[in-house]
C-alpha positions as CSV (number, residue, x, y, z in Angstrom):
1,X,-76.2,2.4,42.0
2,X,-77.6,5.2,40.1
3,X,-81.2,6.2,40.8
4,X,-82.0,2.9,42.1
5,X,-80.6,3.8,45.5
6,X,-83.5,6.3,45.8
7,X,-86.2,3.7,45.1
8,X,-86.7,2.4,48.5
9,X,-87.7,5.9,49.7
10,X,-90.8,5.9,47.6
11,X,-91.7,2.3,47.0
12,X,-93.7,2.1,50.3
13,X,-96.4,4.0,48.2
14,X,-97.0,0.5,46.6
15,X,-98.4,-0.7,50.0
16,X,-101.1,2.0,50.3
17,X,-103.7,0.2,48.3
18,X,-103.4,-3.1,50.3
19,X,-103.6,-1.3,53.6
20,X,-107.3,-0.4,53.2
21,X,-108.3,-3.4,51.3
22,X,-106.7,-5.7,53.9
23,X,-108.8,-4.2,56.6
24,X,-112.0,-4.8,54.8
25,X,-111.4,-8.1,53.0
26,X,-108.8,-10.3,54.8
27,X,-109.1,-12.2,58.1
28,X,-107.7,-9.8,60.7
29,X,-104.9,-12.3,61.7
30,X,-103.6,-12.5,58.0
31,X,-104.0,-8.7,57.6
32,X,-102.0,-8.0,60.7
33,X,-99.1,-10.2,59.8
34,X,-99.0,-9.3,56.2
35,X,-99.1,-5.6,56.7
36,X,-96.5,-5.7,59.6
37,X,-94.1,-7.7,57.4
38,X,-94.5,-5.3,54.5
39,X,-94.0,-2.2,56.8
40,X,-90.8,-3.7,58.5
41,X,-89.1,-4.7,55.2
42,X,-89.9,-1.5,53.6
43,X,-88.8,0.6,56.6
44,X,-85.4,-1.3,56.7
45,X,-84.9,-0.8,53.0
46,X,-85.6,3.0,53.3
47,X,-83.2,3.2,56.2
48,X,-80.4,1.5,54.3
49,X,-81.1,3.8,51.4
50,X,-80.7,6.9,53.6
51,X,-77.5,5.6,55.1
52,X,-76.1,5.0,51.5
53,X,-77.1,8.5,50.4
54,X,-75.5,10.0,53.5
55,X,-72.2,8.3,53.0
56,X,-72.0,8.8,49.3
57,X,-73.3,12.3,49.5
58,X,-70.8,13.4,52.2
59,X,-67.8,11.7,50.8
60,X,-66.8,14.9,49.0
61,X,-67.6,17.4,51.8
62,X,-64.5,19.1,53.3
63,X,-63.5,17.8,56.8
64,X,-65.5,14.5,56.6
65,X,-63.9,11.6,58.4
66,X,-64.1,9.3,55.5
67,X,-61.0,7.9,53.8
68,X,-59.3,10.2,51.1
69,X,-59.7,7.5,48.4
70,X,-63.5,7.9,48.5
71,X,-63.1,11.3,46.9
72,X,-61.2,10.0,43.9
73,X,-62.7,11.0,40.5
74,X,-63.3,7.3,39.6
75,X,-65.5,6.9,42.8
76,X,-67.4,10.1,42.0
77,X,-68.1,8.8,38.6
78,X,-69.3,5.5,39.9
79,X,-71.6,6.6,42.7
80,X,-74.6,9.1,42.6
81,X,-72.9,12.1,44.2
82,X,-75.3,15.0,45.3
83,X,-74.0,17.2,47.9
84,X,-77.5,18.6,48.7
85,X,-79.1,15.1,49.1
86,X,-76.1,14.0,51.0
87,X,-76.5,16.9,53.5
88,X,-80.2,16.4,53.8
89,X,-79.7,12.6,54.5
90,X,-77.6,13.3,57.6
91,X,-80.5,15.0,59.7
92,X,-83.0,12.7,58.3
93,X,-81.2,9.6,59.3
94,X,-80.4,11.1,62.7
95,X,-84.0,12.0,63.1
96,X,-85.1,8.5,62.4
97,X,-82.6,6.8,64.8
98,X,-83.5,9.3,67.6
99,X,-87.2,8.9,67.1
100,X,-87.0,5.1,67.2
101,X,-84.8,5.0,70.1
102,X,-87.1,7.3,72.0
103,X,-90.2,5.3,71.1
104,X,-88.6,2.0,72.2
105,X,-87.3,3.5,75.5
106,X,-90.7,5.1,76.2
107,X,-92.4,1.8,75.4
108,X,-90.2,-0.1,77.8
109,X,-90.5,2.5,80.5
110,X,-94.3,2.6,80.5
111,X,-94.3,-1.2,80.7
112,X,-91.9,-1.4,83.6
113,X,-93.8,1.4,85.5
114,X,-97.1,-0.5,84.9
115,X,-95.6,-3.7,86.3
116,X,-94.1,-2.0,89.1
117,X,-97.5,-0.5,89.9
118,X,-99.1,-3.9,90.0
119,X,-96.4,-5.4,92.1
120,X,-98.4,-5.1,95.3
121,X,-101.4,-6.9,93.9
122,X,-102.1,-10.6,93.8
123,X,-100.1,-12.4,91.0
124,X,-103.2,-13.3,88.9
125,X,-103.7,-13.0,85.3
126,X,-106.3,-10.3,85.8
127,X,-105.4,-7.2,87.9
128,X,-108.4,-5.2,88.9
129,X,-107.6,-1.6,90.0
130,X,-109.9,0.4,92.3
131,X,-109.9,3.4,90.1
132,X,-112.8,5.8,89.3
133,X,-111.4,6.2,85.7
134,X,-112.7,3.3,83.4
135,X,-110.1,1.7,81.2
136,X,-108.6,-1.7,80.5
137,X,-105.6,-2.9,78.4
138,X,-103.4,-5.9,77.9
139,X,-100.1,-5.5,79.7
140,X,-97.3,-7.8,78.1
141,X,-94.6,-9.4,80.2
142,X,-92.0,-7.0,81.3
143,X,-88.6,-6.8,79.8
144,X,-86.1,-8.4,82.2
145,X,-83.5,-6.2,83.7
146,X,-80.8,-6.7,86.3
147,X,-81.4,-5.7,89.8
148,X,-84.5,-5.6,92.0
149,X,-86.7,-4.4,89.1
150,X,-86.5,-7.7,87.3
151,X,-88.5,-9.6,90.0
152,X,-91.2,-6.9,89.8
153,X,-91.6,-6.6,86.0
154,X,-90.5,-10.0,84.8
155,X,-93.2,-12.7,84.2
156,X,-96.3,-13.3,82.2
157,X,-98.6,-10.7,80.8
158,X,-101.7,-9.4,82.7
159,X,-105.0,-7.9,81.9
160,X,-105.4,-4.7,83.6
161,X,-109.0,-3.4,84.2
162,X,-110.5,-0.9,86.7
163,X,-113.6,-1.3,88.9
164,X,-115.1,1.7,87.2
165,X,-115.2,-0.1,83.8
166,X,-116.4,-3.4,85.2
167,X,-119.2,-1.7,86.9
168,X,-120.5,-0.4,83.6
169,X,-120.4,-3.9,81.9
170,X,-122.8,-6.7,82.2
171,X,-121.4,-10.2,83.2
172,X,-121.5,-11.4,79.6
173,X,-119.7,-8.3,78.4
174,X,-117.0,-8.7,81.2
175,X,-116.2,-12.2,79.8
176,X,-115.9,-10.5,76.3
177,X,-113.6,-8.0,77.7
178,X,-111.3,-10.6,79.4
179,X,-111.3,-12.8,76.4
180,X,-110.4,-9.8,74.1
181,X,-107.5,-8.8,76.3
182,X,-106.2,-12.4,76.6
183,X,-106.3,-12.5,72.8
184,X,-104.0,-9.6,72.7
185,X,-101.6,-11.2,75.2
186,X,-101.6,-14.5,73.5
187,X,-100.8,-13.1,70.0
188,X,-98.3,-10.5,71.4
189,X,-100.1,-7.7,69.5
190,X,-97.8,-5.2,71.2
191,X,-95.1,-6.4,69.1
192,X,-96.9,-5.9,65.9
193,X,-97.9,-2.3,67.1
194,X,-94.4,-1.4,68.0
195,X,-93.0,-2.8,64.8
196,X,-95.3,-0.8,62.6
197,X,-94.9,2.4,64.7
198,X,-91.2,2.2,64.3
199,X,-91.6,1.5,60.5
200,X,-93.7,4.6,60.2
201,X,-91.1,6.6,62.1
202,X,-88.4,5.4,59.6
203,X,-90.5,6.3,56.6
204,X,-93.7,8.5,56.8
205,X,-95.1,6.9,53.7
206,X,-95.8,3.9,56.0
207,X,-98.2,5.6,58.1
208,X,-101.2,4.1,56.5
209,X,-99.9,0.6,57.3
210,X,-99.5,1.6,61.1
211,X,-103.1,2.9,61.1
212,X,-104.2,-0.4,59.4
213,X,-102.4,-2.7,61.8
214,X,-103.8,-0.8,64.8
215,X,-107.2,-1.6,63.4
216,X,-106.7,-5.2,62.3
217,X,-105.0,-6.2,65.6
218,X,-108.1,-5.1,67.4
219,X,-110.3,-7.0,64.9
220,X,-108.1,-10.1,65.5
221,X,-108.7,-9.9,69.2
222,X,-112.5,-9.2,68.7
223,X,-112.8,-12.4,66.6
224,X,-110.9,-14.4,69.1
225,X,-113.1,-13.1,71.9
226,X,-116.3,-13.9,69.8
227,X,-115.0,-17.4,69.3
228,X,-114.2,-17.8,73.0
229,X,-117.5,-16.7,74.4
230,X,-119.7,-17.9,71.4
231,X,-121.4,-14.6,70.8
232,X,-120.4,-11.9,68.3
233,X,-123.2,-9.7,69.4
234,X,-122.0,-9.7,73.1
235,X,-118.5,-8.6,72.0
236,X,-119.9,-5.9,69.9
237,X,-121.9,-4.6,72.9
238,X,-118.8,-4.7,75.1
239,X,-116.8,-2.7,72.6
240,X,-119.5,-0.1,72.2
241,X,-120.0,0.3,75.9
242,X,-116.3,0.4,76.7
243,X,-115.6,3.0,73.9
244,X,-118.2,5.4,75.3
245,X,-116.8,5.5,78.9
246,X,-113.1,4.5,78.5
247,X,-110.2,6.6,78.0
248,X,-108.1,4.1,76.1
249,X,-104.6,2.6,76.7
250,X,-101.6,4.4,78.3
251,X,-99.4,3.9,75.2
252,X,-100.2,3.4,71.4
253,X,-98.2,0.1,71.4
254,X,-100.4,-1.4,74.1
255,X,-103.8,-2.9,73.1
256,X,-107.1,-2.7,74.7
257,X,-110.8,-3.3,74.1
258,X,-111.6,0.4,73.7
259,X,-108.4,1.3,71.8
260,X,-108.8,4.6,69.8
261,X,-109.8,3.9,66.2
262,X,-113.0,3.2,64.1
263,X,-115.1,1.5,66.7
264,X,-118.2,1.6,64.5
265,X,-116.5,-0.4,61.9
266,X,-115.4,-3.0,64.5
267,X,-119.0,-3.2,65.8
268,X,-120.4,-3.6,62.3
269,X,-118.0,-6.3,61.5
270,X,-118.9,-8.2,64.6
271,X,-122.6,-7.9,63.8
272,X,-122.0,-9.6,60.4
273,X,-120.7,-13.0,59.5
274,X,-117.3,-14.3,60.7
275,X,-114.5,-13.6,58.2
276,X,-113.1,-16.4,56.1
277,X,-109.5,-17.4,56.8
278,X,-107.1,-17.2,53.9
279,X,-103.2,-17.6,54.1
280,X,-103.0,-15.4,51.1
281,X,-105.8,-13.5,49.3
282,X,-107.0,-14.9,45.9
283,X,-105.1,-13.4,43.1
284,X,-107.9,-12.2,40.9
285,X,-109.5,-9.9,43.5
286,X,-108.9,-6.2,44.3
287,X,-107.2,-7.2,47.7
288,X,-105.2,-9.9,45.9
289,X,-104.0,-7.7,43.2
290,X,-103.0,-5.0,45.9
291,X,-101.2,-7.5,48.0
292,X,-99.1,-8.7,45.0
293,X,-98.5,-5.2,44.1
294,X,-97.2,-4.5,47.6
295,X,-95.2,-7.7,47.7
296,X,-93.7,-6.8,44.3
297,X,-92.8,-3.3,45.6
298,X,-91.3,-4.7,48.7
299,X,-89.1,-7.2,46.7
300,X,-87.9,-4.5,44.4
301,X,-87.2,-2.3,47.4
302,X,-85.1,-5.1,49.0
303,X,-83.3,-5.9,45.8
304,X,-82.5,-2.3,45.2
305,X,-81.1,-1.7,48.7
306,X,-79.1,-4.8,48.6
307,X,-77.7,-4.1,45.1
308,X,-76.8,-0.5,46.1
309,X,-75.2,-1.6,49.3
310,X,-73.0,-4.2,47.6
311,X,-72.1,-1.9,44.8
312,X,-71.1,0.8,47.1
313,X,-68.9,-1.5,49.3
314,X,-67.1,-2.9,46.3
315,X,-66.5,0.5,44.8
316,X,-65.3,2.0,48.1
317,X,-63.3,-1.0,48.9
318,X,-61.5,-0.8,45.6
319,X,-60.7,2.9,46.3
320,X,-59.5,2.1,49.8
321,X,-58.3,-1.5,50.0
322,X,-58.0,-2.9,53.4
């Protein structure tokens, strides 16, 4: 194992260059998928690293519930024992688990409450609320649960918009709004946003990827809306108007036309030409080199985590055969 067990904790730094470059040079769809995969894999590897350090580091502590064979001198010589790191890994891993569980539960609770609030309205794709506060967002399908709640929250996603926001938009801008929110629902952007949010909770070094995906997901929906209505300028006007008057979405993992973020960059991108679609960026470019660097860091992180886990299992199994 050695020092390699600690690599997954710092290898997410290799993804920082590609985060900003992907925003600027990749098609938003490609950037969203690429950055989400990188974030999830790196987060899983760093969590495995924390778990290994916790087990190895606490094997020598008095009163631990681990088998006595794990404290043998041969085991101590074969694994990187560090009492301070082992103790620090315990609250760190617990904090990661608690934060992720709380985020998932809050995400599900807000979605269920939103679907329950719409239960009395007509079952159309667009739900118009008579509210004086201007806002709009894409509400994904509810998570199925047993009991009477399932009938209220299960089903397809819906576009939620208030009369206050519709009154501030022109007819063409309303079509852009609906096309934008439908794009969020069709691509299930809530899953991307939730995945990178959990990844950033698992490893703070992944926060730039969370910010980047929040932007590229909106840009993805912008481009889909522009393609649907045939006018990039109309979508840009709708975004600018909604951003000036809207209060955003009720949850960071839900997507909306006026989601918080660099709105001027989105408007500027829509006023320019449509981005080219590439499954993978060209190698001999800045974004291509950054993408390959991030991919290499992710591969090294995965191999390091797997090697450390297998090594520890073999060593500890030899010390305490089943």
